[in-house]
C-alpha positions as CSV (number, residue, x, y, z in Angstrom):
1,M,0.0,0.0,0.0
2,A,1.6,3.3,-1.1
3,N,2.1,6.2,1.4
4,T,2.3,9.6,-0.2
5,N,3.2,11.4,3.1
6,A,7.0,11.7,2.9
7,D,7.5,12.3,6.7
8,E,5.5,9.1,7.7
9,S,6.7,5.5,7.9
10,L,5.5,2.7,5.7
11,F,2.2,1.0,6.6
12,N,2.4,-2.3,8.5
13,I,-0.7,-4.3,7.9
14,A,-1.3,-7.7,9.5
15,V,-3.6,-10.1,7.7
16,A,-5.0,-13.3,9.1
17,G,-7.8,-15.6,8.2
18,S,-9.3,-19.1,8.5
19,A,-11.4,-21.3,6.2
20,S,-13.9,-24.0,6.8
21,G,-15.8,-26.5,4.6
22,S,-14.6,-28.4,1.6
23,P,-11.5,-27.4,-0.3
24,E,-12.1,-25.5,-3.5
25,I,-9.4,-27.3,-5.5
26,E,-8.7,-31.0,-5.6
27,V,-5.6,-32.2,-7.3
28,S,-5.5,-35.7,-8.7
29,S,-3.5,-38.0,-11.0
30,S,-5.1,-40.3,-13.6
31,V,-2.7,-42.9,-12.4
32,S,-2.6,-42.5,-8.6
33,G,-5.9,-40.8,-7.9
34,A,-6.5,-37.9,-5.5
35,L,-3.5,-36.3,-3.7
36,S,-3.8,-35.5,0.0
37,D,-2.8,-32.1,1.4
38,G,1.0,-31.8,1.2
39,G,1.1,-34.9,-1.0
40,T,3.4,-35.5,-3.9
41,D,3.2,-37.5,-7.2
42,S,5.9,-38.6,-9.6
43,I,5.4,-38.6,-13.3
44,A,7.7,-40.7,-15.5
45,G,8.7,-39.3,-18.8
46,V,8.2,-35.8,-20.3
47,I,4.9,-33.9,-20.3
48,T,4.1,-31.6,-23.2
49,P,3.2,-28.2,-21.8
50,G,-0.5,-27.4,-22.2
51,T,-1.5,-30.9,-22.9
52,G,-1.0,-32.8,-19.7
53,V,0.1,-35.8,-21.8
54,A,3.5,-37.3,-22.7
55,P,4.5,-36.8,-26.4
């Protein structure tokens, strides 16, 4: 946030929040299924950008 008052300090703004309910985004693999929060997945080969499939 810009401050146009030259003799004042920058603004310090603390932001916090929480959420409840179902996640808005679910990530899954056609091979291994849904990924849990913090999960990882390995993909063998090369994926062509924009297609999601190996060439």
